[in-house]
N, C-alpha and C positions, 0 to 999 in steps of 0.2 A: 504494500500500500504506500503511495506517495502522497505528500501533502497536497498536491494539486489535483488528486483524484478524489472522487466522491466517496466518502466513508460509508460502508454498509451500515444498516440499522443493526443495533445490538441490544441485548437485554440490558435494561437500565442498571441493574445491580451486578452485571457481569464484571469480573475482574479485568481491568485494562492494564496490561503490562507496558511500561514505558521504557523503550530502549534509549540508551544514551545516544545523542546525535553524533554520528560518525564524524571524526575530524574536528570536533569542537572541544578544546581543552577544558577540563574540569575547572569551574570557577569563571570561565569566560563570560558567561551570562549572569551568573549569580555568585558573588564572592563567598567562599567557604568560611565558616566560623572557625576560629582557632581555639581548640579546647585547652591549649597550654597557656592561654592568657588568663590572668587573674582578674580581669575586668568582670564585675558582676553584670549578668544579663547581657554581655557583649554580643551574644548570638542573636539578640533581638533588635540590634541596630537597624534603623529604617533603611530600606533600599527601594528606590523607585525604578521600576523596569520600563525602559522605553519599548514601544511596540516593535515587534520584530520587523514588520514591514507595514507601510501605509496603504498598500494596495493588495490585490489578490496575488496569490502565489502563481507564478507562471513557469511551467516546465521549459527548460532551455531546449532549443531545437537540437536534435541529434547532429553532432559534428560541428555545432556552432562554436564561436569563440568563447562564449560564456561557459559552455559545457566543458570545453577543453581546459579552460582556466580553472574550473572547479575540480576537474580530475587531477590536474597538475598540482593544485594546492592541497588536496586532501592528504597525501602521504605526509607532507611536512607538518600539517596540523595534527595528524595522528601521532607522529613522533613527539610533538610538543605536548600532547595530552599525556603520553606515557611519562615524559620527563617531569611534568608537573605533579603527576600522581606519586612518583618516587620522591620528589622534593617535599611534598606534603607529608608523606610517611616519615621521612628522615627528620623533618622539622618536629613532628610530634614526639618521635623517639628521643631526639636530643633535648627537646624542651623538658620532657619528663625526666631525663637523665640528670640535668643540672639541678632539678628540685631534689632528687635523691642525694646527689653529691653535697648539696648545701647542708642538709641535715647531718650527713656524715662529717662535714668539715667544721660546723659551728654548733651542732646539736639542734634540739627542737625546743629550746627554751626561750628566754627573754631576748637574746640576740637575734634569733631567727624570727620571732614575732615582730620585733622592731623593724627588721629588714623587710618583711612581708608587707607590713602596713605602709612603710615609706615607698616601697617599690610599686605599690598599687596606686599611690597618689598621682603620678604622672599620667597613668591611663585614665583615671577618673577626670582629672582636670582637662585633659585633651578632649575627652568625649563631651564634656560640658562646653568647652571652648569652641570646638568646631568639628569634632569627630562625627556626630550625627548629621551635621549639615553637609560635610564632605560626602557622606554616604548617600544622602538623599538628593543633593543638588549636583555635585560635580560630574559624576560618571555620565548620567544621561545628557547633560548639557555639553560635555566635552564631545560626545558622539555626534550630537546635532551640529556643533560648531564646525565639524569637518566639512560641512557643505558650504562654508564660507569661501569666498574667492581665494583667500590665503590659506585655506585648509585648516582654519581655526587657530592659527599661530597667534594672532593678535588677542583673541579671546583668552587663550591659554596664558599668555604673558600677563594679561590684566588679572586673571585669576590668581596666578602665582604671586604677583605683587601684593594683592590684598591679603592672601593667606599668609605669606611670610611676615608681613608687617604685624598681622594679628598674632601670629605665633611668637614673634620676638617680644612684643609687649606683654602678652599673657605669661610667657615663661619668666620674664624678669619679675613681674608682680608675684607669681607663684613662689619663686625662690625666696623673695623677701618675706612672704607670708608663711614660710615653713612652720614656725612655732605655732601659729594659729591653726593651721591644718592639723598639726599633731594634737592640739588640745581638743579639736573637734572629733577625732577618730579614736583617741586613746583615753581610757578611763584611768585617771591618775590615782584613784582611791584603791586600785588593786595593786598587783605586784608587777605591773608592766613598767617600762622605762620610757617615759615621754622624752627625756633628754637624749637617749640613744636613737629613738625614732626621729627626732628633729635633726640629729647629726647625719643620719642616713638620708633624710629628706633633702638636705642642702646638696648632697652629692648626686641624688637621683632625679630631682625635679627638672634639671636641664633636659632630661629625656623628652619633655613635652614638645620642644621645638623639633627634635629629630623624628618623633612619632608623626608629627604633622607633615614634615618634609617627605617622609617615607610614604604616607598615605596619599599625598598629593602627586608625587612622582609615579606611584603605582597606578593611580587613576589615569594619568596621562599616557603611560606606556600601554596599559590595557586598552585604552581607546584607540591606540595605534596598532592593536593586535600583537603586542609584544608581551608575552606572559612569563617566559623563563626566568628573567632576573628577579621579578617580584616573588616568584615561588622559592627561589634559592636564597635570597637575601636573609630571611629569618633563620635559615640553617647556619649561615655564617655568624649571625648574632649569637645563636646558641653555642656555637663552638668557642667564640670569644669568652662567653660567660663560663663555660666549662673550664677553659684554661685558667681563668681568673680564680675560680673556686678551688681548683687543684693547687694553685699557688698559695691561696689562703690556708688550705689544709696542711701543707707541709711547713708553714711558718710556725714558729714556736709560740706558745701561750694562747690566750683566749682574747676575744674582743672585750675591752673594758666596759663594764656596766655601771660601776660605782667607784670613782667618778668617771664620767664620760669625757673623752678627750678627742678633739678633732685631729690631733696629731697621732692618734693610734694608727700604727702602720697597717694592721689587719682591717680596720674600719675603712681607711682610705683605699686600700687595695681592692676591697670588695665593692665599695661604692663607685669608684672611678672605673673599675673594670666592667661592671655591669652596664653603666652608662656608655662606656666605650663600645659595647656590643650593639646598642641601639644606633650609635653614631655610624658604625661600620655598616649596619643594615641600610641606613639611608644613603650613605655615600656610594655604596655599590650600585645604586640605580642611576647615578649621574652619567657614567660612560655610555651605557646603552641609550640613555635619553639623547645625548649629544650625537651618537651614531645614527639615530633616527632622523637627524636633520634639524632637530629643534634648537633654536637659539634663544637664550633668555635675554630679555630686555625689560628694564623697569618701565611699566606702563600703568599709569594711575587712572583711576576712574572706575565706576561700576557699570558693567554691561547690563543693558536692559533685560537680557535673558536671565540674569541671576535672580531677578525678582519673580520669575514665573512660578517657582515653587516656594515662595516666601512663607505662606501660611503653613505648608507642609513642614518646612524646616523648623518653624516655631513649635509645632506639635512634637517634632523629633527631639528638640532640646528639652521640652517639657517631659517627654518620656524618660530621657536620661536623668533629668533632675529628680523625678519621682523615684526612680529606681535607686538613686544614690541615698535617698532618705533611709530606705530599708537597709542598705549596705552600711551606712554610718552607724545606725543603732546596732546592727549586728556586730560590727567591729568593737564598739564600746562594750557590749555585753561580753564578748569573748575576752577582751583585755581585763575584765574585772575578775576573771577566774584564774585557774592555775596557769602559770607561764607555759607557753607552748600551745595554748588554745587556738590562736590565730593560725599557727603553722599547721596544726592537725586539721583544722577546718579547711584551709586552702588546699592542702594536698588531698584530703578526702574528696573535696569538691572537684578537683582535677581528675581524680580517678573515676568519680561518678560520671563526669562528662565524656570520658574517653569512648565508651560504646556509641554514644550519640555522635561524637565527632567523626567516627569511622562510618557508621551506618546512616544516621539521620541526615548529616550534611550531604552525603552522596545522593541520598534520595531527593532532598530539596533542590540540589543542583540540577537534577534531571527534570524535576517536575515543575519548578518555578516558572520557566518560560511558557509552559503550556497553560498554567493557571493565569499568568499575566495576560496572555493572548485571549483566553476565554473571557476573562473579566473585561478586557478592553472591548471585546465584541459583544458584551452583554449576554454571553451564552452561559447562563447559570447551570444548565444541565451538565455541560462539560466540566465546569468549575467544581460542582458538587461531586461529580464522578472522580475527578483527580483527588479531591479532598478525602473521599471515602477510600480510594485505593491507597493513598499515602498513610492514612490512619491504620488500615488493616495490615499493611506490610510492616509498618513500625511496630505494631503489636506483636506479630509473630517473630520478629527479629530481636526485639528488646526485652520483652517480658521474661523469656527464659534466662537471658543474661542477668536481669535484675534479681531473679530468684536465686541463681547461683551466687551472685555477689552477696546476697544476704547470708548465705552459709559460709562462704570463704572470706568474708570481709576481714575478720580478725587475723586470719592467716596471711592475707595480703599485707596488712600493716606490719606485722612482725617480720615477715620474710624480706620486705623491701626497705624498711626504715630503721633497722637495728644495726646498720653498718657504721663503722667509725664511732662518732660521738652520739649517735642515735640511741636513745634509751628504750628499754623494753616497755616501760609504763606508757611513755608517749606514743610509741608505735602501736601499742594495744588500743589506746584511746582512738587513734586515727582509724584503725581497722574497725572498731566498734561503731564509729561515726559513719563510716561508709556502709556498714551492714544495716544500720538502723534507718538509713535514708534510701536504700536501694529500691524500695517499692515505688518511689516517685520517678523512676527513669522514664516510664511511658508517659505519665502526665507531663513531664518536662518536655519530651519530644512533641507531644500534642500541642502544648502551648506555643512552641517554636513554629509548628506547622500552621496553627490558627493565625498567628501574627502575619505569616506570609500571605495567607488568604486575604486578610484585611488590607495589607499593603498592595496586593495584586489588584484590589478594587480601588486603589488610591485613597484608602481610608486610614489616615494616620491618627485620627482622633480616638477611635475605639481602643487601640492598644494602650493609649495613655490612660483612658478610663479604667480599663482592666487592671493596669499596673497600679493605679490608685487603690482599687479594691484589694488587690493582693497585698499592698503595703499596709493598708488599714488592718488587715487580718494579721499580718506578720509582726508589726511593732509591739502590740500588747503581749503577744505570746513570747516574744523575745525578752521583754522586761520581766516576765514570770520566771524565766530560767534561773536567774540568780536567787530568786525567792524560794523556789521549790527544789532546786538541785544544789548539791555541794559543788565546790569550785572545780573538782576534777571532772564532773559530769556536765558542766555548762556547755561544752562543745558538742556533746551528744544532743542536748536539748536544742541547740541552735541549728544543727543539721536536720533534726526532726521537724522543727518549725519551718525551715526552708523547703523541705520536702512537702509538707502539708500545704504550704502556700501555692506550690505548683499544682497540687490536686485541685485546690479552689480555683486557680486560674484556668485550668483545663475545663472544669465544669462550667465556669462562667463564659468562657470563650465559645463552648459548644452551644450553650443557650443563646448567646448573642448571634452566632451564625445561623441558628435555626430561625430566629426572629427575622434576620436579614434575608436569608436565602430560601427559607421554607424547609421542606423535607430533606434531611441530610443523609438518608439511607442508614440511619443509626442502627436499625435492627441487624443489618448485615455486619456492621462493625462490632456490635455487642456479641453477636454469635461467634465471631472470630476471637474476641477477647475471652469468652467463656471457654472455648476449646483450648486456647493458649494457656489460660490459667490452670486448667486441669493438667495439661502436659507439663507445665512448669512446676507445679506442686509435686508431681511424681518425680521430676528431675531433681528438685531440691531434696525430697525425701531420700532418694537414692544417694545423693551426694553426702547427706548427713550420715547415713548408715555406713557408707564406705569409709568415712572419716574415723569411725570408731575403731577400725582395725589398725590404725597407725599407732604404734607403740610410743609411749611417753619417754622411753629410754633413748630415743633418738636425740633428745635435747630439744629445747624450745624452737630454735631457729631452723634446724633440719626438719623437725616435725612440721613446722609451718610450711616449708617449701614442698614437702611431700604432700601435705593436705591440699595445698594450692593447686598442684597439678592433678592429683588423683581426684579430689572432689570436683574441681572445675571441669575436668574432662568427662567424668561420669555424668555429672549434672547436665552438661550441654548435650552429650550424646543421647541420654535418655529423653530429655525434653524434646529435642528435634526429631528423635526417633518416633515418639508418640505422635507428634504433629504429622509426620509423614504417614504413619499408620492410619491416622484419621483422615488422610488425603485432603489436608488443608491446602487449597490451590494457591494461596498467597506465598507459599514456599517455593513455587515453581521457578521464579527467577534465580533464587539462590542455588537450588539443586541443579538447575540447568548449567549454571556457571561452574559449579563444582564438578559436574560430569565432564565439561569441556577441559577443565584443568587436569583431571585424572587421565583423560584420553591423550592429552598432550604429553603427560609424564610417561 
């Protein structure tokens, strides 16, 4: 079936498998979320999708110049797609590796908490300053500006002038306000160290400028169909950070917490090295930009096209601002508990997001252009069909993983985070935090999907309203954590609250979409959820039982590694085996791909 051919009528509830467009690199139409980022809710950042075409799709004449050009271009794009997929995988692996090494190098206590809070500040401020606006404004307008007589060069120069000016001013103000930011995010009544957090903030807040430069140059390169450098630059950043942490690890002594000194060599090495990674990530995009023929020139003034999405950009900033309210309270509650709470929460959240980063983002990358086109055409039937399909395939892929994570969460924490200066108690808390929140993996993925549907309909207001409700639910529950729980367990309560918030968000989003679009074919989705839950419970039960045979004589760390592989493998095999036995057709894309890989092997 070709896009220009008439599609046959099909059963409304029939599963529609969506193949990836051949020759289009992953992320070319929809940027993938980075699960290694510590930014809260960063995967929800607004993206405005331009229509794929303004006219009907026309099949190129056989042997025409257009067809020959498409055929000639396809192999290079296919290769680019493969390189980007590899780069994305390596980025995730190296990003996770430096989180592990940081615990090994400086432990999971006050120093790591202070670093985590300070290292999140540049992301938060960048998002508030212009991150959401870049996402919602720049990419579609850059693409449209290519129709200008000069190929969009003047518009791009004007955009860079405005953005760089805003970034410079914002970064300077943020660095000067570092103590205020620390007081906002760190509860000084607990055992946290506001002084150390401020010291790290002075060294890390300059990242704001380079985050902005990287985002801007990435948008320009992507608009020019240049994807490789933007995919590999984060890998270089991670490698710089890994080298920095290894240097800190071999240096004698610990980072001073009382008193804190800006002259502390380990403090300076870690702060300057991590910022250096972001600098390298941005600078690496300059050579390919120059090779593309672009020449930078200061060009002042606001292009009238920048005002087209003004209202949408305001809703985007509002969305980010509301999400930060919940994150701020969350961080203050964590810093009021036992030292290491912020580190345990951040790493548990990272592990929680990994399955979604691998499966959910890939699904959204494939399905978002179709939803955007269906919404642009006012074809709610196709939009609902894509939403139903994505919900069902997310269910069968993520629910079994969340069930297994519930069983092996403790083993994951101890196996991965007891290296070097990582303590068993802190690692155990991290694992328990992961296990206690794993049930929310599907609701989290559904919230991400629902937001994409709203954005596909060019509705940036509803996600803000949903986020407000989620925050209203989240904040009181967070404040109850220090009241009801002892300091060691506050991080468990915070993870549970965060998980419950996404359950509320998923339910609210579903109701809102039902009001907006009508029948969402929820019966089909609920049926798949029921079958998947049954299979996942059986898989989790099998994983628990097989864990009982692992002897305690192995020692805690070895026992955890054995349980991780044994219980994880058995749980996944049983869960997906039951789904296959039940002939759940939403598994067909995954089983077909696996069969092809086996045949190739």
